[in-house]
matplotlib code that plots the C-alpha trace (Angstrom):
import matplotlib.pyplot as plt

x = [0.0, 0.9, 1.5, 5.0, 5.7, 5.5, 9.3, 9.9, 7.5, 5.0, 3.3, 2.6, 1.2, -1.0, -2.5, -3.1, -4.8, -7.2, -8.0, -8.5, -11.6, -13.3, -13.3, -16.2, -15.3, -12.1, -14.2, -15.1, -18.8, -19.4, -18.0, -20.4, -23.4, -22.4, -22.2, -25.6, -27.1, -25.8, -27.1, -30.6, -30.7, -29.7, -32.3, -34.9, -34.0, -34.1, -37.6, -38.9, -37.6, -39.2, -42.6, -42.8]
y = [0.0, 3.7, 3.8, 2.5, 5.6, 8.0, 8.1, 8.6, 11.6, 12.7, 15.2, 12.5, 10.1, 12.8, 13.6, 9.9, 9.5, 12.4, 11.4, 7.7, 7.6, 10.0, 7.4, 4.9, 3.1, 1.9, 0.1, -3.5, -4.0, -6.5, -4.0, -1.3, -3.6, -4.8, -1.2, -0.5, -3.6, -2.7, 0.9, -0.3, -2.9, -0.2, 2.2, -0.5, -1.2, 2.5, 3.0, -0.1, 1.1, 4.6, 3.1, 0.9]
z = [0.0, -0.1, 3.6, 3.0, 0.8, 3.7, 4.2, 0.4, -0.2, 2.5, 0.2, -2.4, 0.1, 1.6, -1.8, -2.5, 0.9, 0.2, -3.3, -2.7, -0.5, -2.9, -5.7, -5.2, -8.4, -6.7, -4.0, -5.0, -5.7, -2.9, -0.4, -1.6, -1.5, 2.0, 3.3, 1.7, 3.3, 6.8, 6.4, 5.4, 8.2, 10.7, 9.4, 9.6, 13.2, 14.1, 12.5, 14.3, 17.7, 17.1, 16.1, 19.2]

ax = plt.figure().add_subplot(projection="3d")
ax.plot(x, y, z, "-o")
ax.set_aspect("equal")
plt.show()
């Protein structure tokens, strides 16, 4: 990973770190779907607890 590049060029690594999370296409599809599933499950639980 790019963490090992810190000693070589801190500026380059910082830019990479900032840019990387902003690119959803870099995230594997299963990971995206898993996150969505967890979010919806959590929202469902919240709604249920509010309605009771």
